[in-house]
Backbone as a printed PyTorch tensor [residue, N CA C, xyz], in Angstrom:
tensor([[[ 65.6040, 167.3160, 141.7390],
         [ 65.6490, 166.0580, 140.8810],
         [ 64.2470, 165.8240, 140.2570]],

        [[ 64.1850, 165.3810, 139.0010],
         [ 62.9380, 165.2230, 138.2990],
         [ 62.2230, 163.9850, 138.8270]],

        [[ 60.9020, 163.9880, 138.5550],
         [ 60.0620, 162.8690, 139.0330],
         [ 60.5420, 161.5410, 138.4480]],

        [[ 60.9690, 161.5800, 137.1610],
         [ 61.5260, 160.3890, 136.4800],
         [ 62.6790, 159.8590, 137.2150]],

        [[ 63.6030, 160.7560, 137.6100],
         [ 64.7780, 160.3690, 138.3410],
         [ 64.4820, 159.7920, 139.7140]],

        [[ 63.4570, 160.4270, 140.4000],
         [ 63.0430, 159.9060, 141.6880],
         [ 62.4580, 158.5240, 141.4990]],

        [[ 61.7080, 158.2800, 140.5030],
         [ 61.0810, 156.9880, 140.2480],
         [ 62.2210, 155.9490, 139.9950]],

        [[ 63.2220, 156.3440, 139.2820],
         [ 64.3540, 155.4560, 138.9390],
         [ 65.0820, 155.0810, 140.2800]],

        [[ 65.2580, 156.0680, 141.1030],
         [ 65.9180, 155.8210, 142.4050],
         [ 65.0830, 154.8640, 143.2880]],

        [[ 63.7620, 155.0350, 143.3110],
         [ 62.8490, 154.1590, 144.0810],
         [ 62.9960, 152.7220, 143.5730]],

        [[ 62.9060, 152.5610, 142.2680],
         [ 62.9750, 151.2390, 141.6700],
         [ 64.3550, 150.5620, 141.9790]],

        [[ 65.4190, 151.3560, 141.7330],
         [ 66.7570, 150.8330, 141.9230],
         [ 66.9670, 150.3920, 143.4010]],

        [[ 66.5090, 151.1860, 144.3590],
         [ 66.7000, 150.8450, 145.8040],
         [ 65.8310, 149.5740, 146.1260]],

        [[ 64.6180, 149.5210, 145.6610],
         [ 63.7790, 148.3740, 145.9660],
         [ 64.3660, 147.1250, 145.3240]],

        [[ 64.7120, 147.1890, 144.0900],
         [ 65.3560, 145.9940, 143.4330],
         [ 66.5970, 145.5570, 144.1620]],

        [[ 67.4400, 146.5560, 144.5030],
         [ 68.7290, 146.1460, 145.2160],
         [ 68.4260, 145.4790, 146.5290]],

        [[ 67.5550, 145.9850, 147.3790],
         [ 67.2800, 145.4430, 148.6550],
         [ 66.6420, 144.0750, 148.5010]],

        [[ 65.7480, 143.9110, 147.5970],
         [ 65.1220, 142.5860, 147.3510],
         [ 66.1030, 141.5830, 146.8910]],

        [[ 67.0180, 142.0560, 145.9930],
         [ 68.0080, 141.1370, 145.4370],
         [ 69.0800, 140.7050, 146.4790]],

        [[ 69.4940, 141.6430, 147.2920],
         [ 70.5030, 141.2660, 148.3050],
         [ 69.8990, 140.6970, 149.5490]],

        [[ 68.6830, 141.1010, 149.8930],
         [ 67.9700, 140.6800, 151.0780],
         [ 68.8740, 140.6930, 152.2820]],

        [[ 69.4890, 141.8940, 152.4920],
         [ 70.3280, 142.1760, 153.6590],
         [ 70.0790, 143.6040, 154.0810]],

        [[ 70.2720, 143.8760, 155.3840],
         [ 70.0690, 145.2770, 155.8440],
         [ 71.2150, 146.2270, 155.4280]],

        [[ 70.8140, 147.4080, 154.9480],
         [ 71.8350, 148.4050, 154.5280],
         [ 71.3960, 149.7710, 155.0420]],

        [[ 72.3200, 150.6230, 155.3670],
         [ 72.0150, 152.0280, 155.6000],
         [ 71.8370, 152.7520, 154.2840]],

        [[ 71.3810, 153.9460, 154.3720],
         [ 71.1890, 154.7300, 153.0980],
         [ 72.5790, 154.9520, 152.4780]],

        [[ 73.5610, 155.2780, 153.3140],
         [ 74.8940, 155.5480, 152.7330],
         [ 75.4160, 154.2500, 151.9990]],

        [[ 75.1780, 153.0700, 152.6590],
         [ 75.5900, 151.7960, 152.0580],
         [ 74.9650, 151.6180, 150.6590]],

        [[ 73.6920, 151.9550, 150.5950],
         [ 72.9310, 151.7970, 149.3150],
         [ 73.5490, 152.7680, 148.2690]],

        [[ 73.8040, 153.9890, 148.6620],
         [ 74.4010, 154.9770, 147.7460],
         [ 75.6740, 154.4300, 147.1660]],

        [[ 76.5770, 153.9180, 148.0570],
         [ 77.8710, 153.4320, 147.6120],
         [ 77.7700, 152.1740, 146.8050]],

        [[ 76.8610, 151.2800, 147.2070],
         [ 76.7010, 150.0320, 146.5250],
         [ 76.0410, 150.1750, 145.1260]],

        [[ 75.3110, 151.2420, 144.9820],
         [ 74.7550, 151.5310, 143.6700],
         [ 75.6910, 152.4600, 142.8280]],

        [[ 76.9410, 152.5310, 143.3420],
         [ 77.9990, 153.2350, 142.6280],
         [ 77.6760, 154.7360, 142.4470]],

        [[ 76.9810, 155.2430, 143.4650],
         [ 76.6420, 156.7260, 143.5450],
         [ 75.8850, 157.1770, 142.2640]],

        [[ 75.0570, 156.2700, 141.7080],
         [ 74.2510, 156.6360, 140.5940],
         [ 73.1950, 157.6490, 141.0420]],

        [[ 72.7750, 157.5230, 142.2800],
         [ 71.8110, 158.4520, 142.8750],
         [ 72.3780, 159.0470, 144.1430]],

        [[ 72.1450, 160.2640, 144.4010],
         [ 72.6530, 160.9780, 145.5250],
         [ 72.0870, 160.5240, 146.8550]],

        [[ 72.6320, 160.9450, 147.9710],
         [ 72.1460, 160.4920, 149.2430],
         [ 70.7460, 160.9700, 149.5050]],

        [[ 70.4360, 162.2190, 149.0940],
         [ 69.0950, 162.7840, 149.3080],
         [ 68.0390, 161.9400, 148.5850]],

        [[ 68.2710, 161.5880, 147.3170],
         [ 67.3450, 160.7540, 146.5720],
         [ 67.1530, 159.3870, 147.1610]],

        [[ 68.2670, 158.8370, 147.6820],
         [ 68.1910, 157.4260, 148.2120],
         [ 67.3980, 157.4580, 149.5300]],

        [[ 67.7030, 158.4590, 150.3400],
         [ 67.0110, 158.5940, 151.6620],
         [ 65.4860, 158.7960, 151.4340]],

        [[ 65.1800, 159.6280, 150.4650],
         [ 63.7770, 159.8570, 150.1260],
         [ 63.1310, 158.6140, 149.5770]],

        [[ 63.8100, 157.7980, 148.7900],
         [ 63.3150, 156.5610, 148.2450],
         [ 63.0360, 155.5530, 149.3920]],

        [[ 63.9920, 155.5010, 150.2610],
         [ 63.8450, 154.5040, 151.4090],
         [ 62.6520, 154.8430, 152.2610]],

        [[ 62.5070, 156.1690, 152.6050],
         [ 61.3920, 156.6180, 153.4020],
         [ 60.0790, 156.3440, 152.7170]],

        [[ 60.0120, 156.6290, 151.4590],
         [ 58.7850, 156.3640, 150.6850],
         [ 58.4320, 154.8840, 150.6120]],

        [[ 59.4710, 154.0590, 150.3780],
         [ 59.2280, 152.6250, 150.2920],
         [ 58.8050, 152.0580, 151.6410]],

        [[ 59.3890, 152.6690, 152.7940],
         [ 59.0040, 152.2260, 154.0660],
         [ 57.5620, 152.5350, 154.3630]],

        [[ 57.1180, 153.8000, 154.0540],
         [ 55.7450, 154.1750, 154.2060],
         [ 54.7640, 153.3480, 153.4450]],

        [[ 55.2200, 152.9260, 152.2100],
         [ 54.3620, 152.0220, 151.3930],
         [ 54.3490, 150.6470, 151.8160]],

        [[ 55.1970, 150.2720, 152.7890],
         [ 55.2750, 148.9310, 153.2610],
         [ 55.9830, 147.9100, 152.3780]],

        [[ 56.7360, 148.4810, 151.4330],
         [ 57.5770, 147.6020, 150.5310],
         [ 58.9010, 147.1680, 151.0860]],

        [[ 59.3890, 147.9450, 152.0920],
         [ 60.5930, 147.6120, 152.7590],
         [ 60.4000, 147.9080, 154.2400]],

        [[ 61.3410, 147.4040, 155.0530],
         [ 61.2440, 147.6740, 156.4650],
         [ 62.3960, 148.4910, 157.0040]],

        [[ 62.1140, 149.3890, 157.9610],
         [ 63.1180, 150.2460, 158.5070],
         [ 63.4720, 149.8000, 159.9430]],

        [[ 64.7270, 149.7000, 160.2690],
         [ 65.1350, 149.3650, 161.6570],
         [ 66.0440, 150.5350, 162.1610]],

        [[ 65.7990, 150.9150, 163.4180],
         [ 66.5730, 152.0290, 163.9790],
         [ 67.4570, 151.5260, 165.0930]],

        [[ 68.7270, 151.8110, 164.9750],
         [ 69.7170, 151.3800, 166.0040],
         [ 70.4390, 152.6450, 166.4520]],

        [[ 69.9230, 153.2440, 167.5150],
         [ 70.4400, 154.4920, 167.9980],
         [ 70.1090, 155.5840, 166.9860]],

        [[ 71.1580, 156.2370, 166.4460],
         [ 70.9830, 157.2460, 165.4500],
         [ 71.0490, 156.6920, 164.0110]],

        [[ 71.3130, 155.3650, 163.9200],
         [ 71.5160, 154.7780, 162.6560],
         [ 70.2080, 154.0990, 162.1720]],

        [[ 69.8320, 154.3490, 160.9690],
         [ 68.6970, 153.6210, 160.3240],
         [ 69.1570, 152.6920, 159.2550]],

        [[ 68.6170, 151.5050, 159.2870],
         [ 68.9430, 150.5370, 158.2330],
         [ 67.6390, 150.1180, 157.5840]],

        [[ 67.7970, 149.6480, 156.3740],
         [ 66.5710, 149.2180, 155.5840],
         [ 66.8200, 147.7880, 155.0170]],

        [[ 65.6970, 147.0840, 155.0210],
         [ 65.7660, 145.6930, 154.6000],
         [ 64.4880, 145.3370, 153.8240]],

        [[ 64.5870, 144.3620, 152.8960],
         [ 63.4980, 144.0090, 152.1340],
         [ 62.3420, 143.4080, 153.0080]],

        [[ 61.1230, 143.5610, 152.6000],
         [ 59.9750, 143.0630, 153.3360],
         [ 60.0580, 141.5600, 153.1920]],

        [[ 60.2070, 140.8460, 154.3170],
         [ 60.4370, 139.3850, 154.3340],
         [ 59.1590, 138.6000, 154.0330]],

        [[ 58.0020, 139.2870, 154.1170],
         [ 56.7210, 138.5900, 153.8880],
         [ 56.5080, 138.1680, 152.4130]],

        [[ 57.2890, 138.8510, 151.5370],
         [ 57.2130, 138.5750, 150.1540],
         [ 57.9810, 137.2730, 149.7300]],

        [[ 58.8740, 136.8230, 150.6760],
         [ 59.6450, 135.6280, 150.3050],
         [ 59.0340, 134.3420, 150.8810]],

        [[ 59.0650, 133.2570, 150.1610],
         [ 58.4260, 132.0050, 150.7210],
         [ 59.1780, 131.5030, 151.9390]],

        [[ 58.4790, 130.8250, 152.8530],
         [ 59.1120, 130.2710, 153.9970],
         [ 60.0870, 129.1870, 153.6340]],

        [[ 61.1840, 129.1270, 154.4230],
         [ 62.2130, 128.1510, 154.1800],
         [ 62.2390, 127.2270, 155.4130]],

        [[ 62.0430, 125.8870, 155.1800],
         [ 61.9930, 124.9710, 156.3290],
         [ 63.4560, 124.6930, 156.7950]],

        [[ 63.5820, 124.0440, 157.9280],
         [ 64.8080, 123.7530, 158.5750],
         [ 65.6810, 122.8930, 157.6520]],

        [[ 65.1080, 121.9620, 156.9600],
         [ 65.8440, 121.0460, 156.1290],
         [ 66.5370, 121.8050, 155.0080]],

        [[ 65.8250, 122.8300, 154.3980],
         [ 66.4680, 123.5900, 153.3610],
         [ 67.6170, 124.4530, 153.9050]],

        [[ 67.3920, 125.0010, 155.1450],
         [ 68.4140, 125.8170, 155.7480],
         [ 69.6680, 124.9920, 156.0040]],

        [[ 69.5000, 123.7510, 156.5260],
         [ 70.6420, 122.8810, 156.8030],
         [ 71.3710, 122.5410, 155.5100]],

        [[ 70.5440, 122.2540, 154.4370],
         [ 71.1660, 122.0000, 153.1420],
         [ 71.9440, 123.1570, 152.6230]],

        [[ 71.3780, 124.3400, 152.7160],
         [ 72.0920, 125.5260, 152.3050],
         [ 73.3360, 125.7910, 153.1470]],

        [[ 73.3000, 125.5260, 154.4510],
         [ 74.4860, 125.6830, 155.2640],
         [ 75.5600, 124.7270, 154.8310]],

        [[ 75.1580, 123.4350, 154.5170],
         [ 76.1550, 122.4760, 154.0010],
         [ 76.7650, 122.9130, 152.7360]],

        [[ 75.9130, 123.5390, 151.7850],
         [ 76.4620, 123.9960, 150.5430],
         [ 77.4130, 125.1560, 150.7670]],

        [[ 77.0800, 126.0170, 151.7080],
         [ 77.9760, 127.1720, 152.0010],
         [ 79.2650, 126.6210, 152.5890]],

        [[ 79.1810, 125.6690, 153.4290],
         [ 80.5110, 125.0730, 153.9820],
         [ 81.3020, 124.4610, 152.8630]],

        [[ 80.6680, 123.7100, 151.9690],
         [ 81.4090, 123.0750, 150.8930],
         [ 82.0140, 124.1650, 149.9530]],

        [[ 81.2540, 125.1730, 149.6330],
         [ 81.7430, 126.2110, 148.7740],
         [ 82.8520, 127.0470, 149.4340]],

        [[ 82.7300, 127.2140, 150.7610],
         [ 83.7970, 127.9370, 151.4550],
         [ 85.0710, 127.1650, 151.4360]],

        [[ 84.9840, 125.7910, 151.6000],
         [ 86.1610, 124.9740, 151.5670],
         [ 86.7710, 124.9700, 150.1870]],

        [[ 85.9200, 124.9140, 149.1650],
         [ 86.3930, 124.9650, 147.7720],
         [ 87.0280, 126.2310, 147.4830]],

        [[ 86.4730, 127.3770, 147.9640],
         [ 87.0750, 128.6950, 147.7310],
         [ 88.4270, 128.7700, 148.4260]],

        [[ 88.5450, 128.1850, 149.5780],
         [ 89.8330, 128.1720, 150.3020],
         [ 90.8990, 127.4030, 149.4610]],

        [[ 90.5110, 126.2510, 149.0260],
         [ 91.4080, 125.4160, 148.2060],
         [ 91.8640, 126.1260, 146.9080]],

        [[ 90.8710, 126.7390, 146.2970],
         [ 91.1540, 127.4720, 145.0290],
         [ 92.1140, 128.7010, 145.3430]],

        [[ 91.8410, 129.3530, 146.4680],
         [ 92.6300, 130.4510, 146.8640],
         [ 94.0970, 130.0070, 147.1190]],

        [[ 94.2560, 128.8680, 147.8310],
         [ 95.6080, 128.3690, 148.0440],
         [ 96.2830, 127.9950, 146.6910]],

        [[ 95.5330, 127.4500, 145.7940],
         [ 96.0990, 127.0720, 144.5220],
         [ 96.5220, 128.2960, 143.7240]],

        [[ 95.6850, 129.3910, 143.7660],
         [ 95.9940, 130.5960, 143.1220],
         [ 97.2920, 131.2170, 143.6820]],

        [[ 97.4160, 131.2130, 144.9920],
         [ 98.6000, 131.7770, 145.6480],
         [ 99.8440, 130.9620, 145.2790]],

        [[ 99.6540, 129.6060, 145.1550],
         [100.8370, 128.7590, 144.8000],
         [101.2450, 129.0640, 143.3680]],

        [[100.2460, 129.1620, 142.4850],
         [100.6160, 129.3880, 141.0810],
         [101.1160, 130.8170, 140.9090]],

        [[100.6300, 131.8190, 141.6660],
         [101.2010, 133.1820, 141.6290],
         [102.6040, 133.1610, 142.0560]],

        [[102.9440, 132.3910, 143.0720],
         [104.3050, 132.3310, 143.5890],
         [105.2060, 131.6800, 142.5390]],

        [[104.6700, 130.6380, 141.8650],
         [105.4610, 129.9140, 140.7820],
         [105.6970, 130.8640, 139.6530]],

        [[104.6420, 131.6400, 139.2890],
         [104.8180, 132.5810, 138.1600],
         [105.8100, 133.6600, 138.5040]],

        [[105.8240, 134.1180, 139.7110],
         [106.8650, 135.1890, 140.0500],
         [108.2150, 134.5680, 139.9430]],

        [[108.3580, 133.3200, 140.4020],
         [109.6320, 132.6650, 140.3450],
         [110.1300, 132.5380, 138.8570]],

        [[109.2040, 132.1830, 137.9800],
         [109.5910, 132.0290, 136.5440],
         [109.9100, 133.3460, 135.9720]],

        [[109.1630, 134.4040, 136.3680],
         [109.3980, 135.7150, 135.7700],
         [110.8100, 136.2960, 136.2130]],

        [[111.2650, 135.8010, 137.3850],
         [112.5100, 136.2900, 137.8890],
         [113.7380, 135.4810, 137.2810]],

        [[113.4630, 134.3910, 136.6030],
         [114.5490, 133.6410, 135.9850],
         [114.8470, 134.1810, 134.5650]],

        [[115.9930, 133.9780, 134.1010],
         [116.3600, 134.4690, 132.7660],
         [115.8550, 133.5630, 131.7240]],

        [[115.6110, 134.0150, 130.5170],
         [115.1140, 133.1790, 129.4120],
         [116.3050, 132.3120, 128.9080]],

        [[115.7880, 131.3290, 128.0300],
         [116.8340, 130.3940, 127.4950],
         [117.8570, 131.1400, 126.6340]],

        [[117.3240, 132.1160, 125.8290],
         [118.1980, 132.8410, 124.9950],
         [119.1800, 133.7040, 125.7350]],

        [[118.7300, 134.2830, 126.8640],
         [119.6580, 135.0650, 127.7060],
         [120.7070, 134.1610, 128.3430]],

        [[120.1990, 132.9900, 128.7600],
         [121.1600, 132.0470, 129.4200],
         [122.2450, 131.5480, 128.4350]],

        [[121.8610, 131.3410, 127.1850],
         [122.8440, 130.9320, 126.1270],
         [123.8250, 132.1040, 125.9070]],

        [[123.3590, 133.3360, 125.9410],
         [124.1830, 134.5020, 125.6730],
         [125.1720, 134.6120, 126.8040]],

        [[124.7240, 134.4580, 128.0800],
         [125.6530, 134.5670, 129.2240],
         [126.6600, 133.4310, 129.1650]],

        [[126.2230, 132.2470, 128.7910],
         [127.1140, 131.0930, 128.7100],
         [128.2510, 131.3670, 127.7620]],

        [[127.9040, 131.9030, 126.5800],
         [128.9260, 132.1980, 125.5310],
         [129.8940, 133.2500, 126.0130]],

        [[129.3450, 134.2490, 126.7810],
         [130.3100, 135.2560, 127.2870],
         [131.2270, 134.7070, 128.3420]],

        [[130.7320, 133.8010, 129.1920],
         [131.5590, 133.1670, 130.2360],
         [132.5770, 132.2520, 129.5960]],

        [[132.1590, 131.4930, 128.5820],
         [133.0960, 130.6120, 127.9230],
         [134.2560, 131.4250, 127.2570]],

        [[133.9160, 132.6000, 126.7150],
         [134.9030, 133.4270, 126.1370],
         [135.8580, 133.9310, 127.2020]],

        [[135.3100, 134.3950, 128.3380],
         [136.1510, 134.9350, 129.4140],
         [136.9760, 133.7990, 130.0040]],

        [[136.4120, 132.6110, 130.1310],
         [137.2140, 131.4740, 130.5530],
         [138.3730, 131.1340, 129.6780]],

        [[138.1350, 131.1990, 128.3830],
         [139.2070, 130.9270, 127.4470],
         [140.3100, 131.9520, 127.5630]],

        [[139.9930, 133.1650, 127.7590],
         [141.0590, 134.2110, 127.9500],
         [141.8300, 133.9370, 129.2070]],

        [[141.1120, 133.5440, 130.2840],
         [141.8100, 133.2540, 131.5830],
         [142.7120, 132.0200, 131.4140]],

        [[142.3380, 131.0450, 130.6640],
         [143.1410, 129.8860, 130.4300],
         [144.4190, 130.1640, 129.6820]],

        [[144.3160, 131.0470, 128.6800],
         [145.4910, 131.4960, 127.9320],
         [146.4340, 132.2470, 128.8420]],

        [[145.8970, 133.0820, 129.7180],
         [146.7120, 133.8740, 130.6280],
         [147.4020, 132.9500, 131.5980]],

        [[146.6960, 131.9190, 132.0860],
         [147.2200, 130.9290, 133.0490],
         [148.3950, 130.1740, 132.4180]],

        [[148.2440, 129.8480, 131.1550],
         [149.2950, 129.1270, 130.4380],
         [150.5740, 129.9660, 130.3600]],

        [[150.3870, 131.3070, 130.0710],
         [151.5080, 132.1710, 130.0440],
         [152.1740, 132.2900, 131.3840]],

        [[151.3900, 132.3790, 132.4920],
         [151.9250, 132.4690, 133.7930],
         [152.7490, 131.2550, 134.1470]],

        [[152.2570, 130.0900, 133.7970],
         [152.9470, 128.8360, 134.0870],
         [154.2680, 128.7540, 133.3120]],

        [[154.2780, 129.3460, 132.1290],
         [155.4480, 129.2300, 131.2440],
         [156.4660, 130.3930, 131.6290]],

        [[156.0210, 131.3510, 132.4590],
         [156.8890, 132.4420, 132.8480],
         [156.9560, 133.4670, 131.7820]],

        [[156.0540, 133.5650, 130.8720],
         [156.1440, 134.5260, 129.7560],
         [155.6310, 135.8860, 130.2560]],

        [[155.7710, 136.8880, 129.3260],
         [155.3280, 138.1670, 129.6200],
         [153.8020, 138.2680, 129.5880]],

        [[153.1840, 138.5890, 130.6660],
         [151.7310, 138.5890, 130.7630],
         [151.0610, 139.8800, 130.7330]],

        [[151.8170, 141.0160, 130.7630],
         [151.2110, 142.2860, 130.6670],
         [151.9390, 143.1200, 129.6260]],

        [[151.2310, 144.1650, 129.0750],
         [151.8190, 144.9690, 128.0750],
         [152.5500, 146.0910, 128.7490]],

        [[153.4500, 146.7380, 127.9360],
         [154.2080, 147.8860, 128.5420],
         [153.3070, 148.9940, 129.0580]],

        [[152.1620, 149.1750, 128.3330],
         [151.2210, 150.1860, 128.7530],
         [150.5880, 149.8490, 130.1490]],

        [[150.2840, 148.4880, 130.3380],
         [149.7730, 148.0910, 131.6250],
         [150.7700, 148.2660, 132.7400]],

        [[152.0580, 147.9790, 132.3820],
         [153.1230, 148.0710, 133.3390],
         [153.2890, 149.5420, 133.7930]],

        [[153.2690, 150.4850, 132.8490],
         [153.4390, 151.9000, 133.1420],
         [152.2500, 152.3520, 134.0220]],

        [[151.0350, 151.8460, 133.7210],
         [149.8490, 152.2690, 134.4470],
         [149.9690, 151.7730, 135.9360]],

        [[150.4760, 150.6320, 136.1010],
         [150.7130, 150.0650, 137.4650],
         [151.6960, 150.8920, 138.2720]],

        [[152.8860, 151.1730, 137.6210],
         [153.8640, 151.9860, 138.2730],
         [153.3500, 153.3910, 138.6620]],

        [[152.6100, 153.9810, 137.6980],
         [152.0800, 155.3630, 137.9560],
         [151.0920, 155.3260, 139.1210]],

        [[150.2560, 154.2340, 139.1650],
         [149.3250, 154.1290, 140.2290],
         [150.0570, 153.9920, 141.6060]],

        [[151.1700, 153.1860, 141.5170],
         [151.9500, 153.0230, 142.7950],
         [152.5650, 154.3660, 143.2820]],

        [[153.0190, 155.1860, 142.3300],
         [153.5980, 156.4720, 142.7320],
         [152.5310, 157.3370, 143.3250]],

        [[151.2900, 157.2970, 142.8100],
         [150.2350, 158.1190, 143.3380],
         [149.8460, 157.6870, 144.7350]],

        [[149.7630, 156.3660, 144.9040],
         [149.4180, 155.8160, 146.2300],
         [150.4700, 156.1710, 147.2960]],

        [[151.7560, 156.0560, 146.9320],
         [152.8520, 156.3420, 147.9020],
         [152.7940, 157.8740, 148.2150]],

        [[152.5990, 158.6970, 147.2200],
         [152.5290, 160.1650, 147.4390],
         [151.3990, 160.4890, 148.4330]],

        [[150.2720, 159.8340, 148.1940],
         [149.0800, 160.1010, 149.1110],
         [149.3430, 159.5890, 150.4390]],

        [[150.0490, 158.4640, 150.5810],
         [150.3990, 157.9040, 151.9230],
         [151.2300, 158.9180, 152.7230]],

        [[152.3190, 159.4130, 152.0280],
         [153.1660, 160.3510, 152.6890],
         [152.4330, 161.6670, 153.1000]],

        [[151.5680, 162.0920, 152.2040],
         [150.8210, 163.3350, 152.4540],
         [149.9260, 163.1600, 153.6780]],

        [[149.1600, 162.0560, 153.7170],
         [148.2440, 161.8570, 154.8310],
         [148.9840, 161.5870, 156.1440]],

        [[150.0930, 160.9610, 156.1000],
         [150.9050, 160.7380, 157.2480],
         [151.3670, 162.0150, 157.8320]],

        [[151.8610, 162.9130, 156.9750],
         [152.3260, 164.2140, 157.4130],
         [151.2280, 165.0750, 158.0220]],

        [[150.0140, 165.0320, 157.3560],
         [148.9020, 165.7780, 157.9060],
         [148.4870, 165.2700, 159.2660]],

        [[148.4760, 163.9390, 159.4300],
         [148.1190, 163.3490, 160.6830],
         [149.0520, 163.6970, 161.8080]],

        [[150.3260, 163.6990, 161.4630],
         [151.3510, 164.0540, 162.4650],
         [151.2510, 165.5260, 162.8820]],

        [[151.0030, 166.3970, 161.9090],
         [150.8760, 167.8050, 162.2380],
         [149.6180, 168.0550, 163.2040]],

        [[148.6090, 167.3550, 162.9080],
         [147.3340, 167.5010, 163.8080],
         [147.6730, 166.9530, 165.1780]],

        [[148.3470, 165.7480, 165.2490],
         [148.5880, 165.2190, 166.5410],
         [149.5690, 166.0040, 167.3630]],

        [[150.5550, 166.5870, 166.6870],
         [151.5060, 167.4270, 167.3840],
         [150.8660, 168.6740, 167.9600]],

        [[149.8750, 169.1940, 167.2120],
         [149.1830, 170.3700, 167.6780],
         [148.2900, 170.0190, 168.9020]],

        [[147.7310, 168.8110, 168.9040],
         [146.9620, 168.4060, 170.0280],
         [147.8680, 168.1170, 171.2660]],

        [[149.0450, 167.6460, 170.9840],
         [149.9490, 167.2720, 172.1080],
         [150.4710, 168.5260, 172.8160]],

        [[150.4320, 169.6960, 172.1610],
         [150.9100, 170.9340, 172.7840],
         [150.0560, 171.2130, 174.0430]],

        [[148.7070, 170.8790, 173.9920],
         [147.8660, 171.1560, 175.1310],
         [147.4530, 169.9040, 175.8370]],

        [[147.9840, 168.7210, 175.5040],
         [147.6160, 167.4850, 176.0620],
         [148.3840, 167.1740, 177.3000]],

        [[147.7600, 166.8710, 178.4780],
         [148.5200, 166.6950, 179.6920],
         [149.2560, 165.3990, 179.8300]],

        [[149.0120, 164.4360, 178.9320],
         [149.7080, 163.1330, 179.0040],
         [150.6720, 162.9090, 177.9010]],

        [[151.2580, 161.7380, 177.8250],
         [152.2790, 161.4470, 176.7850],
         [151.6570, 161.1780, 175.4320]],

        [[152.5260, 161.2200, 174.4250],
         [152.0440, 160.8400, 173.0680],
         [151.4980, 159.4520, 173.0330]],

        [[152.1400, 158.4840, 173.6320],
         [151.6960, 157.1410, 173.6790],
         [150.2790, 157.0280, 174.2550]],

        [[150.0890, 157.7300, 175.4030],
         [148.7600, 157.6860, 176.0690],
         [147.6900, 158.3360, 175.1250]],

        [[148.0540, 159.3500, 174.4410],
         [147.1420, 159.9800, 173.5070],
         [146.7250, 159.0280, 172.4040]],

        [[147.7310, 158.3430, 171.8020],
         [147.4940, 157.4010, 170.7650],
         [146.6150, 156.2380, 171.2490]],

        [[146.8290, 155.7940, 172.4470],
         [146.0680, 154.6950, 172.9910],
         [144.6070, 155.1230, 173.2580]],

        [[144.4530, 156.3550, 173.7520],
         [143.1240, 156.8660, 174.1100],
         [142.3190, 157.1030, 172.8210]],

        [[142.9520, 157.6380, 171.7930],
         [142.2420, 157.9190, 170.5730],
         [142.0410, 156.6700, 169.6760]],

        [[142.9490, 155.7110, 169.9100],
         [142.9160, 154.4590, 169.0890],
         [143.6460, 154.6210, 167.8310]],

        [[144.7930, 155.2660, 167.7930],
         [145.5800, 155.4830, 166.5880],
         [146.6650, 154.3900, 166.4640]],

        [[146.7980, 153.8400, 165.2300],
         [147.7640, 152.8740, 164.8980],
         [148.7390, 153.4850, 163.9580]],

        [[150.0000, 153.3330, 164.2290],
         [151.0460, 153.9610, 163.4460],
         [151.7810, 152.9820, 162.5660]],

        [[152.4520, 153.5470, 161.4990],
         [153.2380, 152.7270, 160.5910],
         [154.3400, 151.9860, 161.4490]],

        [[154.9670, 152.7050, 162.3660],
         [156.0130, 152.2020, 163.1410],
         [155.6130, 150.9310, 163.9910]],

        [[154.3260, 151.0260, 164.4520],
         [153.8380, 149.8970, 165.2010],
         [153.8000, 148.6130, 164.4040]],

        [[153.5510, 148.7580, 163.1000],
         [153.4880, 147.5430, 162.2130],
         [154.7400, 147.4270, 161.3860]],

        [[155.7630, 148.1940, 161.7610],
         [157.0490, 148.1100, 161.1310],
         [157.0080, 148.2750, 159.5890]],

        [[156.2550, 149.3220, 159.1960],
         [156.1250, 149.6540, 157.7870],
         [156.4160, 151.1270, 157.6180]],

        [[156.8150, 151.4850, 156.3960],
         [157.0240, 152.9470, 156.0560],
         [156.7940, 153.1430, 154.5820]],

        [[156.4740, 154.3510, 154.1310],
         [156.2960, 154.5870, 152.7560],
         [157.5330, 154.2550, 151.9790]],

        [[157.4060, 153.4380, 150.9430],
         [158.5680, 153.0880, 150.1890],
         [159.0090, 154.2550, 149.3000]],

        [[160.3070, 154.1220, 148.8140],
         [160.8890, 155.1730, 147.9770],
         [160.2030, 155.0220, 146.5790]],

        [[159.9410, 156.1610, 145.9950],
         [159.3180, 156.1220, 144.6550],
         [160.3720, 155.9900, 143.6160]]])
């Protein structure tokens, strides 16, 4: 790294520690300066500033932390400290209230975003009114005993019925074939098999596939 870059790193580290006036490790300083300078440059700057007496180094086990030289700052009396503590308490309370308000407004905003617009509501209302009108007309015909379905609809219903009855017979036949095959090697009666397996039959409910 060039001497100019080294000098920039020294100035950046010193300005940052004096401005924050809190202890930081070299890695913290690298990250807090958005990695503008590499770890090697920051460590070198910290060691040089420590030797020059511009910052202080504290060692905690294997960890080194650096902090601004406190002698450069004016003394603060107890009254000022208490006043600052009171301000911190007031600002913390204000921050909490503002945070609660932000969360409340955010929740309200989400609720509004999840509701439909006035135009969409009007559109849905018109569609429902149209559907309601059709249903009313159909109800009138039903009450009067008039023809309520078209021949095409009638044919569709009958064809669907034929398909369902055919499927009913087919499945019943398949089920009986399977059960009869099982009964060939089953040591108990058919009734006991049905009870054990939980099979319900048409005969039990007195129903049977209708004639098509």
